[in-house]
N, C-alpha and C positions, 0 to 999 in steps of 0.2 A: 543534559549537558550539550551545549552547542559546539559543533565542530568549528574551530577557529578559521578553517579554510573556507567555510561557507559564508563568512561575513563579508566577503568581497564579491561584487557582481559587476558585469559589464553590460553596457547599453551600446549597441551599434545604431547610430543616429544617421538617418538618410532623409532625403527630401520627401519622397513618397510619390505615388502615381496611381491613377485609376486602373492601369493595366496590370493584372495580377502577375504577368510574366516579368515585369520590371523588378519585382521583389526577389526573384530567384538568386541573383548574386549576393545580396545582403544576407539572405537566409542561408546560403551556402557558407558564407564566412562564419555565421553563428553556429552552424552544424560542425564546422571544422574546429572552432574553439571548444565546443562541447566534447568532441572526440579527443582533442589534445589535453584538455583539462576538465574532465567531467565534474570535478568538485566545485568549479566556478560557475555559477548561474550566469547565463547570457540571454539577453532579449533584444529584439529589434524595436526601434521606435522611429516615428516619421513626423516631419514638420507639418505636412498637409497631404490631403488626398488619400491618405491611408491611415490605418489604425494598427497598433495603438499609438497614441501621442506620447510625448516624453513624460508627463506626469503619470499617465496610466502605466507605462512601462516601469517607471520608478517604483510605483506602489506594488507592482507585481514582484519586484526584487525585494523590497522591504518586507513584504508578506512571507518571503522565504528566509528571513532572518539576516539579510544583508545590511551592513552598517557602512560600507565603503563602496561607492559607486564610481566606476570609470566610464566616462562617456567618450566614445570614439566617433567623430564626425566622418562619415563615409563619403566625403566630397573630394573629387580630384582637384577642382578649382576652389579657391577661397574667395567666394563672392559674399554678397550681402547676408545670405543665410548663415554661413559659417562665421563671418566676421562680426555681425551685428545681432541677428535674431537669436542664434543659439546662446551666446553669453547672457542675454536677457532672460532666457528660459532657465538657464542653469542658476542664475541668481535668485529667481523665483523659487526654484527647488530648495536652494540653500535656506531661504527665508521660511519655507513651509516645513522643512525637515532639519532644524538646526543641530540635531544630534547625529546627522549622517555626514560623512565626508564625501564630497563630490570632487572628482578630478576631471577636468575637460582637457582632453589631449588635442594636439594639433590635427588638422584634417589629414587624412591618409595621403592625399596628393602632395603634402609637404614633406613626407618621409622619403629620404634619399634612396632607401631600399626599394620602395615601390617604383620610384622613378627609374631606377636602374633596371628593375624587372620588366617594366613596360618597354623600355628601350630594347632590352634583349629579346622580348617577344616580337617586336617590330623587325628586328634584324634576323630572326630565325627564318630559315627557309623550310617550308613544309612540303 
């Protein structure tokens, strides 16, 4: 019997970098999600210069019994990658996996809560 909570998974999608230290903040968010909701599988995926790519990360979630995938773009600015490249990649996933529900969330930089938090961080005196 499949646990209904395990049918949802999250992909944190970022640009990618050859520098392994660049990945740490994205992986820290994934670790925090895993701590807050250990029943929800979470993986990181990258557009370029890093692995796994979006199709590979999706396959990893599907192999864990996920049927609903939420993709969160970890971009502060909404440039070409978030506005053009990512929707094309998500449409390809939908075509390859018609039985899976994919939800593409807005980029984190568009969330007023994050904008407010970054402003507060800038204003804090350390």
